[in-house]
N, C-alpha and C positions, 0 to 999 in steps of 0.2 A: 283615476284606474288602477294604480298601483297602490291607492288607499286602501281601495277597494277590495285589491285581492289579499292584501295583507290583511285585514280585518275576517276574510273569508279562511285563509291560512291559521289566523291567529285562535277563531274558532273550533277550526278542525283538530288543531296540536289541543286545545283545552279539552275537546269534546273525547279525543284519544288518549289525554292520561287521566280522564275521570272514566273510561272505559277500562283502562287499563289497573286502575286501583279497584274497580269493583270486580271484575272479573278474578281478582285474587283473593278474592271471597268467596268461601262457600255458603250459603243461604240453603237451611234445611227446615221448612216449612211446615205448622200445624195444620192440617188440611182441615180437622175439625173444630179448629179454634172457638169456643163461643157456643158450638152446634150440640154439645153433648149435653143429658136430661141425667141428674144424679138421683137415684132411688135409695141410695143406702149411704154409711158413713160408719167411720169407726168410732166406737165407745170405749172407752177407758173402764175395766172392770175388774182390776186387781192390780197391786204392786208386790212383788216380789224382792227381799232382801235377803242376801247373802254375805254375813260375816266372814269378813277377811282377816288374816292375821298380819302380825307387822311387815313381813316381807313382800305383801303383796296391794298393789294400787289398782284402784277400777281402771274399766278399759283396759282390761289384757287384750293380746294380741291376736288371740283366737279362741273361739269356743266352739263347742261340739256334743251336742245333746247325743246319749248313748244309753242305749237299752241294755244292762248286763244278765249273764246269764239266770239269774235268778228274775228276770223281768222287772227288773227297779230301774227307773228313769236317771240317769245318773246327768247331773251339767257338769259338763268337765273344761276347763279352760287352760292355756300356756300361760305360765309366769317366765317370763325371758330372764328375769332378775336373777333368780336361781335355779332355771334350766329343769322345772317342775311343771308337770301336768297335775292338777288338782280335781278333784272328785267329790262332788256336793249331791245328797240327795235333793233331786229337782222338787220334789214334793215336798218335803219337810224342813226345807234348806241346812240340812244338818249335813256339817262336815264328815268326807266318807277315810277319805286317805289321799294322798300325794306320791306320785312315781316322779323319782329324781334322777336325773342323768349326770354324768361327769361332763366337764368339758374335752378334756384331752384324755388321750390312752385308747385303749382298744374298744372301749363302749364309749366313747367321748361324743358328743353332740355340740360341737362348738358355738354355732349359731342357727338353735331351733324357730322358725317362724311361721310352723303351722303343723298340724298334725291328721291320720286319721285313725279312730280305732275301731278298727273290723272286729278284735278281739284283743284278751288280755295277752297271747302270742304276738300279735299282728299289730302292731303301731308304727305305720308309716308317719314317719316325724320327716319334715322337710329341712334340712341341713343346707342353709343359704350361703353360707362361706364355699364346700366343695358342689355347688347345685349339682345338689344329691338327693335320693330319698332314702332314708334308714328305716331298716325294718328291726324294730326293738321289742322288747315284751314287761312286762310289769313289774320284772325283777330288776332294773334296770341295766339291762344285757342290749347290747347292738348284736342283732341277728344275722342281717344282711346289709349291701350298699347296691342303690339303682343310681348309676349316674345318669341323672337328667340330659345331657346332652350329649350324649354317645350317639344318636343316630340322627341328630339335627345335621341339615346341610350347610355346608362351607364350614364345617369346624377346623378345617385346616387351614382356612383364610388368617390371615394378617390383620383383616377389618371384621373380624369374627360378630365382636358385639353389634353390629350394623345390622346382622340376621338373625339374631337371637330375641324371643320374645322373655321377659323375665318372669321367674317363676313370685308372686307375692300375691298368697292367699290370707284370705280375713274371715272373719265369721258368716258375712253377709256376702263372699264369693268363696266359698269352702271346696274343701274335696267334695266328690261326688262319686257315691259308689253303687255300680251296676252289679247284677248277679256275677259278671264275668270280669268287669274291670273296675279300677281307680282312676277317677278323671281328674286330671291335676290344672287347676285355672291359669293364665299368665296373661300375659297385656305388653306389647309393642309402648316404649315409654318415651316414644318421639314421635316428630313427623314419618311416616312411613312413604320411604321414595315410590315415587311412580313404576319403578321399573322393580321393585320389589312386593307390588301389593299383591301377587299372586304366589308370592312365593314364602311370607312372613306367615308364621301359624304360633296360633297362641291354645293350643288342646293337647296335653301330654295325655297319654291313654297308656295305663300300665295293666298287662296283664295281672291277673291276681292268683295264678296257676304256675305261670313260667316266669314271670318278673318282666316280659318280653315290651318294649317300648315301640308305640305308635303316635307320631306326628300328626295333629287334623287341626282344619279349620280354617280360612282365613278371614282376613278384613275386607267386608265388601266394598268393593271399588266403589260403589255407587255412592258410599260415603266417605270412604278414606284415601280412593284416590284422585290424581289429577295434583299431586304435590299442593294441595290445600293447608295451610297451617295449621294443625292441631298439635303445636309442640309440647305438649304437655301430657302426663300419663294419668291427668285429669280427665280428659277428652278419649282416651284409648283403653281406659282398664272395659275389660269385658264381663259383665257379672252373667252368670250361668245359674239354669236351673234344671233338674231334670224333668221332662212330661212325663203324666200319671202314665201314660203308656209303655215308657219303661226303656224304649228305643230310641227316644228323640231327645234333643236338648234345645233348651229356649234360652235365645241371649238376649239382652239388655245392651245397647251399646248407648252410653252415655249422650250423645249428639241426636240419636233417631228417637222420632215418636212413634216409630214401629218396633216390633219384635220380629226377633228373627229366629225361625225354627227349622233345623236340620235333624235326620236321621243321624245318628253318632256312626262315624265311620263314611258320607258322605262329604262330599265338597259343596253341595247345592243346597241354597238357603228357601225359605217361601217366607213371606212376610205377613202380619197382621197387624192392626191398628193396637196399637198401647198405650196411647200417649193421655195427656192433661186434657182438661177442658180449657184451661187458662194458660198452660204454655205457649209460649211464642214461637217466633223463627230465630234458629238456632245458627248464629254465626261462626267460621271461623276466624284465625287472628289476619287482621291485614296486614301483616308483616311477614318477611320470608323467615322460613325456620332459621333460629339460632340470632336474629335481630331483635327480640322480643327482650325488653328491661324485664324483670321481675318484679316491678310495680305495675308497668301496664298487662302483664301477665295474669296479677291477680285481680286486678281491675277486671278484665275480661271474662275471668273466670266468675266472678260476683254477679256481672251484668248478663250470663247466659243462663237460661233454662236449661239445667243437665241430668238426666236419666241417671238411677244405680239400681242398687240389686230389686230382684223378681224373687219373689217367693210363692210356692205353692201351699195353700193350705191345704191338707187332703182331708181335714175332717169339716169343712165347710165349703170344698169344691170350690175354691177362689184363688185368684192370685191378688199377691200384692206388690204393687211396684212402687219405688222410691224414685222423687223427684227434688232435687235440688233446685229451689225456685231460684228465678232471676230477680236481681235486686235492683231496683229501676233508678238510674241517675248513676250509679257504682264511681266513685271516684278512685283515685289510686290509695287515698287511706281506708276504704273500705274492707275491711276481711271476711275470709271467706265464711268464718264460722257464724257470720252473721242472716248469711243465706236461709229463708224458711224451710222446712222440711216437711214434703206432703208424700201422703201415702195414698196411690189410687189402688180403687178395688175391682178388679176385672172377673167377670163369671168363668165357668170353666171352659168357654168356647171365645174367651178373652173379650167379651161384650164388656163395654164401659157400666160401671156400677154407682162409681162414684169417687172422691178423693175426700181427703181430711188432712188440715195442713197442721202438724202438732209442736211447731214451735222451730227452735235456732238451733244450729250445732253447738251453741253454747251452752243448751242446756239436753242435748240428747245426741247419745255416742251411737247414731243410727247403724254404724259398721257393723257394732253386735247385735244384730238382729238375728230372729229364730222364732219358728213354728212350732208351739205343743198343741196338745190336745186343749189345754187350757185359753189360746189365741196366739197370735203376733206377739212375741217379745221385743223389747227396745229397749235397751240400755239407757237409763238415765243418770242424767249429772244431778244430784243434789247437793247444792252447794251450801245448807247448812251442814253437811259433813264433811267440817274441816281437817278432820284427821285422817277420811279418806278410809274410813273404818268397815265400809261396806259394798259391796256389789250392787246395784238397784235397777230391777226393770220395770217398765210398766206393761201391761198386756191388754190389749184391745182384742176387742171383738167386733165385724160388721153387721150393722143392724139396721134397719130400713127407716128412712126419714118419715116422720109424722107428718 
């Protein structure tokens, strides 16, 4: 009898341990995996090559397509090495000019990580060192400063870094301009404590007339709540895009097969399916935050399907959503750059049209992606260009599958 009781309690103990382990892992299933039918795919139609000077390398920190007062389309990018913004004619690839800024002094920008050109007298530059948005002009002068932490909650707390999202703009997750505001994307770079899930916000809104700041938009508790371990910025970066209606934002969270849509200024989301036919269940890390080794973290990232940028193509009325595909049987020696990059095509109502895998991150710097009338531009790493003499883009358009 005692032996039987021991077996029963032993079985219960094993069951409880298994339940405890599995309950620590968030599972986000793809309800449409294998059920979608593709009618379109991406087709490469053009290569654009920008010749660089000796102070500039490929994979620039930030790119903006800007139409100037002469209606000329400029390809501009940030060179963090020499604190400059370069301008090229997008159509001809000809160099036009560069604006260089001091690092010190009254017109200094110590560490620019992104910018937005409204016009030549209003170039908003994010200075990472002081967490501020500087308003500059094309004469290399700084005209004003907007501290980005000024209105954030808990700013006087000794643990204030716990409550702040970090501003890390990039081409695939850019500043967004509306008729009244400039929207700055941010992200929380660690697991979000459940007690703060309704307080951490990741969108800074800057009034273009008054420079007044408003902080909006929290992480969905259904994805990031209950203290599940998403302890890396790869899982928490929020990719945003303006809705064609002009008063809404579309968010692509890396761990969700759905897209989240909100009216600017609202704290309510509606969701639409925007996933891949091939992506599987996305899992959180099965260890406590801060207990995961770097090797195990990389292995976990490599083994998961993770979504990325969402881009609207107003010329073709479609959306492109990037997916970093899982590597089956990834090991601690697997590199994240080995993940295949897939682009999902959605219609104007977010209906699935198809998807195309373009290669891996070894060949594609997908972070530098943007839309022009020519199509979807994605930076391509030309391994034959050993001197890194050019910035290269492959341009894609959606075409019907024959």
